[in-house]
N, C-alpha and C positions, 0 to 999 in steps of 0.2 A: 270488223274494222273497215272503214271507208278507205278511199284512196289516200295514200300517204306519200308525200314527196320528201325525200331526204337528200340533202347535199352533203356528200362525203368526199373528202379529198385528203391528200397527204402533202406534207411540205415537200417542195422540190429537193430541199437539203436542209439539214440542221443549221448550216451556215446562214440560211435566210433569216434566222432569229437574231443573228449578230450583224446584220447589215441593213442599211437604209438606201432609199432610192429617191431621185427627184421626180419619178413618175410611178404611177400605180402599177404593180405587178399584174400581168395578165391573168395569172392563176388565182389571185386572191381578191376578195371583195372586202371593202371597209366593214369592220365589225366581225369578220370571220374570227373564230377562235380555234385554237389547236391545243391539245393536251400532250405534254412531253413527259414520259416516265424516265426518271433517273434510276437506273438499276443499282448504282452504288448506295444512294441514300434512300431508295425505295419511296420516293416522293413524286407526285404528279404536279407539274406546274402548268398553269393555263396561261396562254398568251393571246392577245387580241391584235388584229391588224388595224392600224390607225394612220391618220394623217397628222403630222405635227402642226398644231395651230400656232405655235411659236417654237423657238429653239428649246430643246429638252436636254437637260444635263443628265449624263449617265448616272443611274441609281437615284435620281431625284423622284419625288412624289408629285404626281400630276392628276388632274381630273379628266375623266372621259366626258366629252361634251358632244351631244348630238345636235347637228345643225342641218338646215335644209339646202345647203349650197352643193350642187352636183360636184362630185369628186372629192369632197371634204366632209361628207356626212358624219363621219365618226372621227373626232379630233381628240388629241391629248393636249390639254392646255394648262397653263400655270394655275395654281390654286389662287383664287381671288383674294383681294385684300380686306374682305369682310367675312365674318363668320357666316356659314351657310346652314340653314335649318332644313333645307331640302336634302334628300338622300342622293349621294353621288358616288359613282364607282371611281375608285382611285387606281391608278396604274403606276408602274415603275419601269421605265425603260432601262434595259441592261446594256444599251449602247447610246451614245449621244446622237441626237437628231438636229439637223438644221431646220429652221422654220420652213414648213411646206413639204418636208420629206415624208415618205411612207415607210412603214416598218412595223415590227412586232414589239409589244410591251407586255410585261408580266402583269396579270390581274389576280392571280391566285396561286399559292404554292411557294416553293423555295426561291429566294432571290436575294440580291444584295440591295440595301437601301441606305441612303444618307440619313444620319441622325444629327440633330442639332447640338447635342451635348453628350454627357456621360450616358452610357446604356448599361443595363444590368440584364444578365441572362434571365429568362423566364418573365421579364416584364413585357408589357404591351407597348405599342407605339401608336400615336394618334397624329393625324395631319393637322397643321396649324395654319391659320389664315396668312396669306402673303408670304409664306415660307415653303419652298418646295422640298422640305425634308420632314422627318417625323420627330416627335418629341417623346421621351421616355415617360411611361405611365406605370406606376407601381400596381395599380388595380384596374380592373375592368370598368371603363366608363361607358355607360349605355350609349349605343349608336355612334360612337366616335372612334372606336378601336379599328385600326387598319392592319397592324402587324403583331406578330409575336416574336420577340427578339431571341435569336439563337446564339449570339456572341456578345461579349462585354467589351466596352471601350472606355477610355478616359478621354473626355472631351469629344468634340464633333468628329465623326468618323463614318466610314462605310462599314456597315455591319451586316452579318447574315441574318435573314429574317424569314418568316413565313407569312405571306399575305393571306389574310383570312378570306378575302373575296366578297365580303359583304359591302353593300352600299352604306356609306357613312355620312355623318354631318361633319362640318369643319368647326373646330373649337375656336373660341374667341382668343 
């Protein structure tokens, strides 16, 4: 095997996952990912360090957007108001972000997510255009499934979910 460069680091603190900042953290680069193992649930959740391209609601569903502007190359932005046929990575911030802030968002594993209406345990969730929440799907819809629901609710609510971590298209 040839020369291999690996960038390995640890979070300064788990509290970094639950805070945002108006400036980029010295230890983290945009697009960095970290895996956190929950010993109680025995689930690994992957987080990505991003810049908020607009204000992000806690537990909302957003797109990861890669742009070429220094300091904001990896942004979490609102889901557009048109269906997307290109594959996009969805993220779910576990804390609220003001526009332009830096912080960590969940991209795979256990998290809480906003749902537009009733949810059923073991159903899937899909992102919908112009709405930063997910909708309940009874069956697997190819290329649009974002989550797997772990809790049930009546009406719009925050539900426990498992982010699949695949890139998806946005439903009409």
